[in-house]
BARO-198522 format. One record per residue: residue in one letter; x, y, z of N, C-alpha, C, O in turn; residue number from 0. Coordinates in nm, 3 decimals, padded with zeros to 5 digits. Layout:
<pts>
A | X | Y | Z | X | Y | Z | X | Y | Z | X | Y | Z | NUM
...
</pts>
This chain:
<pts>
M | -01.769 | -01.238 | -01.855 | -01.674 | -01.331 | -01.912 | -01.618 | -01.418 | -01.799 | -01.572 | -01.366 | -01.698 | 0
P | -01.622 | -01.550 | -01.815 | -01.571 | -01.640 | -01.710 | -01.419 | -01.623 | -01.696 | -01.349 | -01.590 | -01.791 | 1
I | -01.371 | -01.648 | -01.574 | -01.228 | -01.637 | -01.550 | -01.172 | -01.776 | -01.520 | -01.245 | -01.864 | -01.475 | 2
S | -01.044 | -01.794 | -01.545 | -00.978 | -01.922 | -01.522 | -00.960 | -01.944 | -01.372 | -00.969 | -01.851 | -01.292 | 3
A | -00.933 | -02.070 | -01.335 | -00.907 | -02.102 | -01.195 | -00.782 | -02.028 | -01.147 | -00.776 | -01.985 | -01.032 | 4
E | -00.682 | -02.013 | -01.236 | -00.558 | -01.941 | -01.201 | -00.589 | -01.795 | -01.171 | -00.538 | -01.740 | -01.074 | 5
E | -00.673 | -01.733 | -01.254 | -00.709 | -01.592 | -01.231 | -00.793 | -01.579 | -01.105 | -00.775 | -01.483 | -01.031 | 6
A | -00.883 | -01.673 | -01.077 | -00.965 | -01.668 | -00.956 | -00.875 | -01.676 | -00.832 | -00.898 | -01.605 | -00.734 | 7
A | -00.774 | -01.762 | -00.836 | -00.681 | -01.774 | -00.724 | -00.599 | -01.646 | -00.707 | -00.576 | -01.601 | -00.595 | 8
H | -00.556 | -01.587 | -00.820 | -00.480 | -01.461 | -00.815 | -00.566 | -01.351 | -00.753 | -00.518 | -01.274 | -00.670 | 9
R | -00.693 | -01.344 | -00.793 | -00.785 | -01.243 | -00.740 | -00.806 | -01.260 | -00.590 | -00.805 | -01.163 | -00.515 | 10
A | -00.825 | -01.385 | -00.546 | -00.847 | -01.413 | -00.404 | -00.724 | -01.372 | -00.322 | -00.738 | -01.313 | -00.215 | 11
A | -00.604 | -01.403 | -00.373 | -00.482 | -01.364 | -00.304 | -00.469 | -01.212 | -00.301 | -00.427 | -01.154 | -00.201 | 12
S | -00.504 | -01.148 | -00.412 | -00.496 | -01.003 | -00.422 | -00.592 | -00.937 | -00.322 | -00.556 | -00.839 | -00.257 | 13
D | -00.713 | -00.990 | -00.310 | -00.812 | -00.935 | -00.218 | -00.768 | -00.951 | -00.073 | -00.800 | -00.866 | 00.011 | 14
A | -00.696 | -01.060 | -00.042 | -00.652 | -01.086 | 00.095 | -00.525 | -01.007 | 00.131 | -00.494 | -00.990 | 00.248 | 15
E | -00.454 | -00.961 | 00.029 | -00.331 | -00.885 | 00.050 | -00.360 | -00.760 | 00.134 | -00.456 | -00.688 | 00.109 | 16
R | -00.276 | -00.737 | 00.234 | -00.297 | -00.620 | 00.321 | -00.227 | -00.498 | 00.261 | -00.108 | -00.501 | 00.229 | 17
I | -00.305 | -00.392 | 00.245 | -00.262 | -00.270 | 00.179 | -00.242 | -00.160 | 00.284 | -00.313 | -00.156 | 00.384 | 18
A | -00.145 | -00.073 | 00.260 | -00.123 | 00.042 | 00.349 | -00.248 | 00.129 | 00.350 | -00.293 | 00.175 | 00.245 | 19
W | -00.303 | 00.151 | 00.468 | -00.424 | 00.231 | 00.488 | -00.381 | 00.364 | 00.549 | -00.311 | 00.367 | 00.650 | 20
V | -00.424 | 00.474 | 00.486 | -00.382 | 00.607 | 00.530 | -00.502 | 00.700 | 00.542 | -00.612 | 00.669 | 00.497 | 21
D | -00.477 | 00.816 | 00.606 | -00.583 | 00.917 | 00.616 | -00.569 | 01.018 | 00.502 | -00.487 | 00.999 | 00.412 | 22
A | -00.649 | 01.122 | 00.505 | -00.652 | 01.222 | 00.397 | -00.522 | 01.300 | 00.385 | -00.500 | 01.366 | 00.284 | 23
Q | -00.436 | 01.294 | 00.488 | -00.305 | 01.362 | 00.482 | -00.192 | 01.264 | 00.454 | -00.075 | 01.300 | 00.465 | 24
D | -00.224 | 01.139 | 00.417 | -00.127 | 01.034 | 00.387 | -00.052 | 00.987 | 00.511 | 00.061 | 00.940 | 00.499 | 25
C | -00.113 | 01.000 | 00.629 | -00.054 | 00.945 | 00.752 | -00.099 | 00.801 | 00.767 | -00.218 | 00.771 | 00.758 | 26
L | -00.004 | 00.713 | 00.790 | -00.031 | 00.570 | 00.798 | -00.119 | 00.536 | 00.918 | -00.091 | 00.577 | 01.030 | 27
L | -00.226 | 00.460 | 00.892 | -00.318 | 00.415 | 00.998 | -00.305 | 00.266 | 01.025 | -00.349 | 00.218 | 01.130 | 28
G | -00.244 | 00.192 | 00.932 | -00.232 | 00.047 | 00.947 | -00.240 | -00.021 | 00.812 | -00.198 | 00.035 | 00.710 | 29
G | -00.293 | -00.142 | 00.813 | -00.309 | -00.218 | 00.690 | -00.443 | -00.288 | 00.689 | -00.491 | -00.335 | 00.792 | 30
L | -00.506 | -00.294 | 00.571 | -00.635 | -00.360 | 00.554 | -00.635 | -00.436 | 00.423 | -00.561 | -00.402 | 00.331 | 31
P | -00.720 | -00.541 | 00.412 | -00.733 | -00.608 | 00.283 | -00.783 | -00.509 | 00.176 | -00.866 | -00.422 | 00.205 | 32
R | -00.734 | -00.525 | 00.055 | -00.769 | -00.439 | -00.057 | -00.920 | -00.427 | -00.073 | -00.972 | -00.316 | -00.090 | 33
A | -00.992 | -00.539 | -00.069 | -01.137 | -00.537 | -00.088 | -01.205 | -00.454 | 00.021 | -01.301 | -00.382 | -00.007 | 34
E | -01.157 | -00.463 | 00.145 | -01.217 | -00.387 | 00.254 | -01.195 | -00.237 | 00.235 | -01.285 | -00.157 | 00.259 | 35
L | -01.075 | -00.199 | 00.192 | -01.048 | -00.057 | 00.165 | -01.149 | -00.002 | 00.065 | -01.208 | 00.104 | 00.086 | 36
R | -01.169 | -00.076 | -00.045 | -01.261 | -00.029 | -00.150 | -01.405 | -00.028 | -00.101 | -01.478 | 00.068 | -00.124 | 37
E | -01.447 | -00.136 | -00.035 | -01.586 | -00.146 | 00.011 | -01.621 | -00.035 | 00.110 | -01.732 | 00.018 | 00.107 | 38
R | -01.527 | 00.000 | 00.196 | -01.553 | 00.101 | 00.299 | -01.519 | 00.243 | 00.254 | -01.540 | 00.339 | 00.329 | 39
G | -01.468 | 00.258 | 00.132 | -01.433 | 00.390 | 00.081 | -01.315 | 00.453 | 00.152 | -01.305 | 00.575 | 00.160 | 40
L | -01.224 | 00.368 | 00.204 | -01.107 | 00.417 | 00.275 | -00.993 | 00.446 | 00.178 | -01.001 | 00.412 | 00.060 | 41
I | -00.889 | 00.509 | 00.227 | -00.778 | 00.553 | 00.142 | -00.660 | 00.458 | 00.158 | -00.619 | 00.425 | 00.269 | 42
G | -00.606 | 00.415 | 00.045 | -00.485 | 00.334 | 00.042 | -00.372 | 00.413 | -00.022 | -00.387 | 00.530 | -00.056 | 43
R | -00.261 | 00.346 | -00.037 | -00.147 | 00.406 | -00.107 | -00.123 | 00.330 | -00.238 | -00.141 | 00.208 | -00.244 | 44
G | -00.084 | 00.403 | -00.340 | -00.055 | 00.342 | -00.469 | 00.069 | 00.401 | -00.532 | 00.111 | 00.512 | -00.497 | 45
T | 00.128 | 00.326 | -00.623 | 00.243 | 00.374 | -00.697 | 00.215 | 00.368 | -00.847 | 00.141 | 00.282 | -00.894 | 46
F | 00.274 | 00.461 | -00.919 | 00.263 | 00.466 | -01.065 | 00.403 | 00.485 | -01.120 | 00.473 | 00.580 | -01.084 | 47
I | 00.445 | 00.393 | -01.208 | 00.578 | 00.398 | -01.264 | 00.568 | 00.417 | -01.414 | 00.520 | 00.330 | -01.486 | 48
L | 00.615 | 00.533 | -01.460 | 00.618 | 00.563 | -01.603 | 00.748 | 00.504 | -01.657 | 00.857 | 00.548 | -01.621 | 49
L | 00.735 | 00.404 | -01.745 | 00.853 | 00.337 | -01.800 | 00.880 | 00.391 | -01.940 | 00.796 | 00.380 | -02.030 | 50
F | 00.998 | 00.449 | -01.957 | 01.041 | 00.501 | -02.086 | 01.152 | 00.414 | -02.142 | 01.225 | 00.349 | -02.067 | 51
N | 01.165 | 00.411 | -02.275 | 01.283 | 00.349 | -02.335 | 01.385 | 00.460 | -02.361 | 01.357 | 00.577 | -02.338 | 52
A | 01.503 | 00.423 | -02.410 | 01.610 | 00.520 | -02.431 | 01.573 | 00.625 | -02.535 | 01.630 | 00.734 | -02.536 | 53
A | 01.477 | 00.595 | -02.622 | 01.431 | 00.690 | -02.725 | 01.330 | 00.790 | -02.667 | 01.285 | 00.880 | -02.738 | 54
G | 01.294 | 00.774 | -02.538 | 01.199 | 00.866 | -02.475 | 01.054 | 00.828 | -02.495 | 00.965 | 00.907 | -02.463 | 55
E | 01.029 | 00.710 | -02.548 | 00.891 | 00.664 | -02.567 | 00.839 | 00.603 | -02.437 | 00.915 | 00.542 | -02.361 | 56
L | 00.709 | 00.621 | -02.412 | 00.646 | 00.573 | -02.290 | 00.581 | 00.437 | -02.314 | 00.516 | 00.416 | -02.417 | 57
C | 00.598 | 00.347 | -02.220 | 00.532 | 00.217 | -02.227 | 00.385 | 00.233 | -02.190 | 00.351 | 00.282 | -02.082 | 58
V | 00.299 | 00.192 | -02.281 | 00.154 | 00.194 | -02.260 | 00.107 | 00.050 | -02.269 | 00.144 | -00.023 | -02.361 | 59
H | 00.026 | 00.008 | -02.172 | -00.021 | -00.129 | -02.175 | -00.172 | -00.136 | -02.150 | -00.233 | -00.043 | -02.098 | 60
R | -00.230 | -00.250 | -02.189 | -00.373 | -00.270 | -02.168 | -00.394 | -00.371 | -02.057 | -00.332 | -00.478 | -02.056 | 61
R | -00.482 | -00.335 | -01.964 | -00.513 | -00.420 | -01.849 | -00.599 | -00.539 | -01.892 | -00.675 | -00.530 | -01.989 | 62
T | -00.588 | -00.649 | -01.820 | -00.672 | -00.765 | -01.849 | -00.818 | -00.733 | -01.820 | -00.849 | -00.640 | -01.745 | 63
L | -00.906 | -00.810 | -01.879 | -01.050 | -00.790 | -01.862 | -01.098 | -00.836 | -01.725 | -01.210 | -00.806 | -01.686 | 64
S | -01.013 | -00.908 | -01.652 | -01.053 | -00.959 | -01.521 | -01.013 | -00.866 | -01.405 | -01.038 | -00.898 | -01.289 | 65
K | -00.953 | -00.751 | -01.436 | -00.914 | -00.657 | -01.330 | -01.039 | -00.605 | -01.259 | -01.143 | -00.584 | -01.321 | 66
A | -01.027 | -00.583 | -01.127 | -01.142 | -00.538 | -01.047 | -01.185 | -00.397 | -01.085 | -01.305 | -00.368 | -01.089 | 67
I | -01.091 | -00.309 | -01.112 | -01.127 | -00.174 | -01.158 | -01.056 | -00.147 | -01.291 | -00.944 | -00.192 | -01.314 | 68
Y | -01.123 | -00.073 | -01.375 | -01.074 | -00.036 | -01.509 | -01.034 | -00.158 | -01.594 | -00.927 | -00.157 | -01.656 | 69
P | -01.117 | -00.263 | -01.598 | -01.082 | -00.381 | -01.680 | -01.077 | -00.344 | -01.828 | -01.165 | -00.276 | -01.880 | 70
G | -00.971 | -00.391 | -01.895 | -00.955 | -00.368 | -02.037 | -00.910 | -00.227 | -02.075 | -00.889 | -00.198 | -02.192 | 71
Y | -00.895 | -00.140 | -01.977 | -00.851 | -00.003 | -02.005 | -00.702 | -00.002 | -02.039 | -00.627 | -00.092 | -02.002 | 72
W | -00.663 | 00.101 | -02.111 | -00.522 | 00.127 | -02.137 | -00.463 | 00.198 | -02.015 | -00.532 | 00.269 | -01.943 | 73
D | -00.334 | 00.177 | -01.995 | -00.267 | 00.230 | -01.876 | -00.132 | 00.289 | -01.918 | -00.059 | 00.227 | -01.994 | 74
V | -00.100 | 00.407 | -01.868 | 00.027 | 00.471 | -01.901 | 00.136 | 00.441 | -01.799 | 00.250 | 00.485 | -01.814 | 75
A | 00.101 | 00.365 | -01.695 | 00.198 | 00.338 | -01.589 | 00.181 | 00.197 | -01.535 | 00.069 | 00.147 | -01.522 | 76
A | 00.293 | 00.135 | -01.503 | 00.288 | 00.014 | -01.422 | 00.259 | 00.063 | -01.281 | 00.279 | 00.180 | -01.250 | 77
G | 00.212 | -00.025 | -01.196 | 00.192 | 00.018 | -01.059 | 00.086 | -00.062 | -00.988 | 00.031 | -00.158 | -01.041 | 78
G | 00.060 | -00.020 | -00.866 | -00.038 | -00.090 | -00.786 | -00.038 | -00.037 | -00.644 | 00.015 | 00.069 | -00.614 | 79
M | -00.099 | -00.115 | -00.560 | -00.117 | -00.077 | -00.421 | 00.011 | -00.104 | -00.340 | 00.080 | -00.203 | -00.362 | 80
V | 00.038 | -00.014 | -00.247 | 00.152 | -00.029 | -00.157 | 00.110 | -00.124 | -00.045 | 00.006 | -00.104 | 00.019 | 81
G | 00.189 | -00.226 | -00.023 | 00.158 | -00.323 | 00.080 | 00.183 | -00.268 | 00.219 | 00.261 | -00.174 | 00.238 | 82
E | 00.117 | -00.328 | 00.316 | 00.139 | -00.291 | 00.456 | 00.287 | -00.312 | 00.489 | 00.342 | -00.418 | 00.460 | 83
G | 00.350 | -00.212 | 00.551 | 00.490 | -00.222 | 00.587 | 00.586 | -00.196 | 00.472 | 00.707 | -00.213 | 00.488 | 84
E | 00.537 | -00.157 | 00.358 | 00.618 | -00.134 | 00.239 | 00.625 | 00.016 | 00.211 | 00.527 | 00.087 | 00.231 | 85
S | 00.740 | 00.064 | 00.166 | 00.752 | 00.205 | 00.127 | 00.699 | 00.223 | -00.015 | 00.681 | 00.127 | -00.090 | 86
Y | 00.676 | 00.349 | -00.051 | 00.637 | 00.379 | -00.189 | 00.743 | 00.325 | -00.287 | 00.708 | 00.262 | -00.387 | 87
A | 00.870 | 00.350 | -00.259 | 00.978 | 00.308 | -00.349 | 00.987 | 00.155 | -00.360 | 01.008 | 00.102 | -00.469 | 88
E | 00.969 | 00.086 | -00.248 | 00.971 | -00.061 | -00.253 | 00.856 | -00.113 | -00.337 | 00.873 | -00.205 | -00.416 | 89
S | 00.739 | -00.054 | -00.320 | 00.622 | -00.093 | -00.398 | 00.645 | -00.069 | -00.547 | 00.612 | -00.154 | -00.630 | 90
A | 00.702 | 00.047 | -00.581 | 00.727 | 00.080 | -00.721 | 00.820 | -00.021 | -00.786 | 00.794 | -00.068 | -00.897 | 91
A | 00.928 | -00.057 | -00.718 | 01.023 | -00.155 | -00.773 | 00.955 | -00.291 | -00.790 | 00.973 | -00.357 | -00.893 | 92
R | 00.877 | -00.332 | -00.692 | 00.807 | -00.461 | -00.698 | 00.706 | -00.462 | -00.813 | 00.703 | -00.557 | -00.892 | 93
E | 00.625 | -00.358 | -00.822 | 00.521 | -00.353 | -00.925 | 00.579 | -00.350 | -01.067 | 00.526 | -00.415 | -01.157 | 94
L | 00.687 | -00.275 | -01.086 | 00.749 | -00.269 | -01.217 | 00.801 | -00.406 | -01.259 | 00.788 | -00.445 | -01.375 | 95
Q | 00.857 | -00.478 | -01.165 | 00.906 | -00.613 | -01.196 | 00.790 | -00.710 | -01.219 | 00.794 | -00.789 | -01.314 | 96
E | 00.688 | -00.704 | -01.133 | 00.576 | -00.797 | -01.148 | 00.501 | -00.777 | -01.279 | 00.474 | -00.873 | -01.350 | 97
E | 00.467 | -00.653 | -01.311 | 00.382 | -00.627 | -01.427 | 00.454 | -00.632 | -01.560 | 00.402 | -00.685 | -01.658 | 98
L | 00.576 | -00.576 | -01.565 | 00.646 | -00.562 | -01.693 | 00.779 | -00.636 | -01.699 | 00.846 | -00.636 | -01.802 | 99
G | 00.819 | -00.700 | -01.589 | 00.942 | -00.778 | -01.588 | 01.069 | -00.695 | -01.585 | 01.176 | -00.745 | -01.620 | 100
I | 01.059 | -00.569 | -01.545 | 01.176 | -00.481 | -01.543 | 01.226 | -00.468 | -01.399 | 01.153 | -00.426 | -01.309 | 101
A | 01.352 | -00.506 | -01.378 | 01.412 | -00.501 | -01.244 | 01.550 | -00.437 | -01.251 | 01.613 | -00.434 | -01.356 | 102
G | 01.595 | -00.387 | -01.137 | 01.730 | -00.336 | -01.127 | 01.753 | -00.203 | -01.197 | 01.867 | -00.168 | -01.227 | 103
V | 01.646 | -00.128 | -01.224 | 01.662 | 00.003 | -01.287 | 01.649 | 00.111 | -01.181 | 01.589 | 00.090 | -01.076 | 104
E | 01.706 | 00.226 | -01.210 | 01.695 | 00.339 | -01.118 | 01.557 | 00.400 | -01.129 | 01.511 | 00.433 | -01.239 | 105
L | 01.491 | 00.416 | -01.015 | 01.360 | 00.479 | -01.009 | 01.375 | 00.623 | -00.959 | 01.446 | 00.649 | -00.862 | 106
H | 01.309 | 00.715 | -01.028 | 01.310 | 00.856 | -00.988 | 01.170 | 00.893 | -00.941 | 01.073 | 00.871 | -01.014 | 107
E | 01.159 | 00.948 | -00.820 | 01.028 | 00.988 | -00.770 | 00.998 | 01.132 | -00.814 | 01.085 | 01.219 | -00.812 | 108
H | 00.871 | 01.154 | -00.853 | 00.829 | 01.285 | -00.907 | 00.715 | 01.346 | -00.828 | 00.639 | 01.426 | -00.882 | 109
G | 00.701 | 01.309 | -00.703 | 00.597 | 01.370 | -00.621 | 00.479 | 01.279 | -00.598 | 00.475 | 01.164 | -00.642 | 110
R | 00.382 | 01.336 | -00.527 | 00.263 | 01.259 | -00.485 | 00.138 | 01.342 | -00.510 | 00.142 | 01.465 | -00.518 | 111
F | 00.027 | 01.272 | -00.522 | -00.103 | 01.337 | -00.540 | -00.211 | 01.249 | -00.479 | -00.191 | 01.129 | -00.457 | 112
F | -00.324 | 01.309 | -00.453 | -00.439 | 01.236 | -00.400 | -00.538 | 01.212 | -00.512 | -00.578 | 01.306 | -00.581 | 113
F | -00.578 | 01.087 | -00.531 | -00.678 | 01.050 | -00.632 | -00.803 | 01.006 | -00.558 | -00.797 | 00.922 | -00.469 | 114
D | -00.917 | 01.063 | -00.594 | -01.039 | 01.038 | -00.517 | -01.158 | 01.010 | -00.607 | -01.220 | 01.102 | -00.662 | 115
Q | -01.189 | 00.881 | -00.622 | -01.313 | 00.836 | -00.686 | -01.377 | 00.739 | -00.589 | -01.307 | 00.678 | -00.508 | 116
P | -01.509 | 00.722 | -00.595 | -01.576 | 00.638 | -00.495 | -01.517 | 00.498 | -00.478 | -01.513 | 00.447 | -00.365 | 117
D | -01.472 | 00.435 | -00.585 | -01.420 | 00.299 | -00.575 | -01.267 | 00.293 | -00.576 | -01.209 | 00.185 | -00.582 | 118
N | -01.203 | 00.409 | -00.572 | -01.057 | 00.413 | -00.586 | -01.002 | 00.540 | -00.522 | -00.986 | 00.642 | -00.589 | 119
R | -00.974 | 00.533 | -00.391 | -00.922 | 00.648 | -00.318 | -00.778 | 00.617 | -00.278 | -00.753 | 00.524 | -00.202 | 120
L | -00.685 | 00.696 | -00.331 | -00.543 | 00.667 | -00.314 | -00.459 | 00.790 | -00.294 | -00.484 | 00.895 | -00.353 | 121
W | -00.357 | 00.776 | -00.209 | -00.244 | 00.866 | -00.211 | -00.145 | 00.797 | -00.304 | -00.111 | 00.681 | -00.284 | 122
C | -00.097 | 00.870 | -00.404 | -00.018 | 00.811 | -00.511 | 00.120 | 00.874 | -00.521 | 00.134 | 00.996 | -00.512 | 123
A | 00.220 | 00.790 | -00.541 | 00.356 | 00.837 | -00.569 | 00.387 | 00.806 | -00.714 | 00.361 | 00.696 | -00.763 | 124
V | 00.443 | 00.905 | -00.782 | 00.477 | 00.891 | -00.924 | 00.627 | 00.871 | -00.939 | 00.707 | 00.947 | -00.884 | 125
F | 00.664 | 00.767 | -01.013 | 00.803 | 00.735 | -01.041 | 00.823 | 00.725 | -01.191 | 00.728 | 00.705 | -01.266 | 126
S | 00.948 | 00.738 | -01.234 | 00.982 | 00.708 | -01.373 | 01.108 | 00.623 | -01.373 | 01.186 | 00.623 | -01.278 | 127
A | 01.124 | 00.551 | -01.483 | 01.242 | 00.467 | -01.504 | 01.267 | 00.459 | -01.654 | 01.177 | 00.482 | -01.735 | 128
V | 01.391 | 00.427 | -01.690 | 01.429 | 00.410 | -01.830 | 01.489 | 00.271 | -01.845 | 01.577 | 00.232 | -01.769 | 129
S | 01.439 | 00.197 | -01.945 | 01.493 | 00.065 | -01.971 | 01.462 | 00.023 | -02.114 | 01.354 | 00.049 | -02.167 | 130
D | 01.560 | -00.042 | -02.175 | 01.540 | -00.103 | -02.307 | 01.537 | -00.255 | -02.296 | 01.540 | -00.325 | -02.398 | 131
A | 01.531 | -00.307 | -02.174 | 01.524 | -00.453 | -02.154 | 01.391 | -00.503 | -02.211 | 01.293 | -00.430 | -02.214 | 132
P | 01.390 | -00.628 | -02.256 | 01.263 | -00.682 | -02.307 | 01.158 | -00.688 | -02.197 | 01.188 | -00.721 | -02.082 | 133
L | 01.035 | -00.656 | -02.233 | 00.924 | -00.663 | -02.138 | 00.883 | -00.807 | -02.118 | 00.881 | -00.886 | -02.213 | 134
V | 00.849 | -00.843 | -01.995 | 00.791 | -00.973 | -01.963 | 00.659 | -00.942 | -01.894 | 00.656 | -00.906 | -01.776 | 135
L | 00.549 | -00.955 | -01.968 | 00.418 | -00.913 | -01.920 | 00.358 | -01.015 | -01.824 | 00.363 | -01.136 | -01.849 | 136
Q | 00.303 | -00.967 | -01.714 | 00.234 | -01.054 | -01.617 | 00.097 | -01.088 | -01.677 | 00.014 | -00.998 | -01.692 | 137
P | 00.071 | -01.214 | -01.711 | -00.053 | -01.248 | -01.783 | -00.182 | -01.220 | -01.706 | -00.287 | -01.200 | -01.768 | 138
E | -00.177 | -01.218 | -01.571 | -00.297 | -01.189 | -01.494 | -00.332 | -01.041 | -01.494 | -00.444 | -01.003 | -01.459 | 139
E | -00.237 | -00.956 | -01.534 | -00.258 | -00.812 | -01.524 | -00.250 | -00.738 | -01.657 | -00.320 | -00.639 | -01.677 | 140
V | -00.166 | -00.786 | -01.750 | -00.137 | -00.710 | -01.871 | -00.163 | -00.793 | -01.997 | -00.110 | -00.903 | -02.012 | 141
L | -00.248 | -00.739 | -02.087 | -00.278 | -00.808 | -02.213 | -00.174 | -00.780 | -02.320 | -00.133 | -00.871 | -02.392 | 142
E | -00.133 | -00.655 | -02.332 | -00.038 | -00.615 | -02.435 | 00.029 | -00.486 | -02.393 | -00.023 | -00.413 | -02.308 | 143
A | 00.145 | -00.457 | -02.453 | 00.218 | -00.335 | -02.421 | 00.293 | -00.287 | -02.544 | 00.335 | -00.366 | -02.629 | 144
V | 00.310 | -00.155 | -02.551 | 00.381 | -00.093 | -02.663 | 00.445 | 00.036 | -02.614 | 00.392 | 00.102 | -02.524 | 145
F | 00.559 | 00.073 | -02.673 | 00.622 | 00.202 | -02.644 | 00.579 | 00.301 | -02.751 | 00.585 | 00.272 | -02.870 | 146
L | 00.534 | 00.420 | -02.707 | 00.488 | 00.523 | -02.798 | 00.547 | 00.658 | -02.761 | 00.575 | 00.684 | -02.644 | 147
P | 00.567 | 00.746 | -02.862 | 00.608 | 00.884 | -02.829 | 00.499 | 00.953 | -02.747 | 00.380 | 00.926 | -02.766 | 148
L | 00.540 | 01.040 | -02.655 | 00.444 | 01.107 | -02.567 | 00.331 | 01.177 | -02.641 | 00.216 | 01.165 | -02.598 | 149
P | 00.356 | 01.251 | -02.750 | 00.244 | 01.316 | -02.819 | 00.140 | 01.214 | -02.869 | 00.020 | 01.242 | -02.869 | 150
E | 00.187 | 01.098 | -02.911 | 00.097 | 00.993 | -02.957 | 00.016 | 00.937 | -02.839 | -00.104 | 00.909 | -02.853 | 151
V | 00.081 | 00.920 | -02.725 | 00.011 | 00.872 | -02.605 | -00.099 | 00.971 | -02.568 | -00.213 | 00.931 | -02.541 | 152
L | -00.066 | 01.099 | -02.566 | -00.164 | 01.200 | -02.527 | -00.282 | 01.204 | -02.625 | -00.396 | 01.225 | -02.583 | 153
R | -00.256 | 01.185 | -02.753 | -00.366 | 01.178 | -02.852 | -00.454 | 01.056 | -02.825 | -00.577 | 01.064 | -02.831 | 154
A | -00.391 | 00.943 | -02.795 | -00.465 | 00.818 | -02.772 | -00.557 | 00.828 | -02.651 | -00.661 | 00.763 | -02.647 | 155
T | -00.520 | 00.910 | -02.552 | -00.602 | 00.920 | -02.431 | -00.739 | 00.983 | -02.461 | -00.833 | 00.967 | -02.384 | 156
A | -00.749 | 01.054 | -02.572 | -00.877 | 01.113 | -02.611 | -00.961 | 01.016 | -02.694 | -01.080 | 01.039 | -02.715 | 157
E | -00.898 | 00.907 | -02.740 | -00.967 | 00.815 | -02.830 | -01.002 | 00.680 | -02.768 | -01.094 | 00.612 | -02.814 | 158
K | -00.929 | 00.640 | -02.665 | -00.947 | 00.508 | -02.604 | -00.966 | 00.525 | -02.454 | -00.927 | 00.627 | -02.397 | 159
P | -01.027 | 00.424 | -02.389 | -01.040 | 00.433 | -02.243 | -00.905 | 00.411 | -02.173 | -00.842 | 00.307 | -02.191 | 160
F | -00.863 | 00.508 | -02.095 | -00.740 | 00.501 | -02.018 | -00.775 | 00.510 | -01.870 | -00.873 | 00.575 | -01.833 | 161
C | -00.696 | 00.446 | -01.786 | -00.716 | 00.452 | -01.641 | -00.701 | 00.596 | -01.594 | -00.597 | 00.658 | -01.618 | 162
P | -00.803 | 00.651 | -01.529 | -00.796 | 00.791 | -01.488 | -00.689 | 00.819 | -01.382 | -00.634 | 00.929 | -01.378 | 163
D | -00.661 | 00.722 | -01.296 | -00.559 | 00.745 | -01.194 | -00.419 | 00.754 | -01.255 | -00.339 | 00.838 | -01.215 | 164
S | -00.389 | 00.666 | -01.351 | -00.256 | 00.673 | -01.412 | -00.244 | 00.795 | -01.504 | -00.135 | 00.849 | -01.520 | 165
L | -00.355 | 00.838 | -01.563 | -00.350 | 00.962 | -01.642 | -00.318 | 01.081 | -01.552 | -00.243 | 01.170 | -01.591 | 166
Q | -00.375 | 01.081 | -01.432 | -00.341 | 01.188 | -01.338 | -00.194 | 01.182 | -01.301 | -00.129 | 01.285 | -01.285 | 167
A | -00.140 | 01.060 | -01.288 | 00.003 | 01.044 | -01.259 | 00.087 | 01.102 | -01.374 | 00.185 | 01.172 | -01.350 | 168
L | 00.047 | 01.073 | -01.498 | 00.120 | 01.125 | -01.613 | 00.115 | 01.277 | -01.617 | 00.217 | 01.342 | -01.640 | 169
H | -00.003 | 01.333 | -01.594 | -00.015 | 01.480 | -01.596 | 00.062 | 01.544 | -01.481 | 00.116 | 01.654 | -01.495 | 170
S | 00.067 | 01.475 | -01.368 | 00.148 | 01.524 | -01.255 | 00.295 | 01.525 | -01.296 | 00.366 | 01.622 | -01.269 | 171
Y | 00.341 | 01.419 | -01.359 | 00.479 | 01.408 | -01.406 | 00.511 | 01.519 | -01.507 | 00.619 | 01.579 | -01.503 | 172
L | 00.417 | 01.544 | -01.598 | 00.439 | 01.645 | -01.703 | 00.418 | 01.787 | -01.652 | 00.451 | 01.884 | -01.721 | 173
G | 00.363 | 01.800 | -01.531 | 00.336 | 01.932 | -01.476 | 00.217 | 01.999 | -01.542 | 00.209 | 02.122 | -01.547 | 174
T | 00.123 | 01.918 | -01.591 | 00.005 | 01.972 | -01.659 | -00.123 | 01.950 | -01.581 | -00.232 | 01.953 | -01.640 | 175
T | -00.113 | 01.929 | -01.449 | -00.235 | 01.911 | -01.370 | -00.275 | 02.041 | -01.304 | -00.376 | 02.046 | -01.233 | 176
</pts>
């Protein structure tokens, strides 16, 4: 599927963005462009933010078809790569605002895990937040979003393609990994 000039520019900027590069113990080694990390099979840092509303429903969104990994997949968490010189918490706040338009909420960290697939090797920090503010979806990243009760989300993961890294974040949060 062809992509727009705006999406091509976003992708080029994203590929040039320097990401925190770490070793297998999550010790910082420096920063590298996102594309280089993936091409060389190196480890970066990522954040996953589980956004709940006051009713306890989880925000589930679908990724755009132009995403480099897991295009069109459903996602249980906002999030992304931690930039060079950025903390996990700073990245989580930035990603939540960029992807879903939610800012100024309290973020709670729920631990870290290592995710290891050939094209996606990450040390991941899991956060949660609660907000009833209207979502403002980033058009380059998110096609649609909905809040669902957790049992419904868990059922949907067996029926639709979901990002495996964010599912691991959810299971880590729930203590079911």
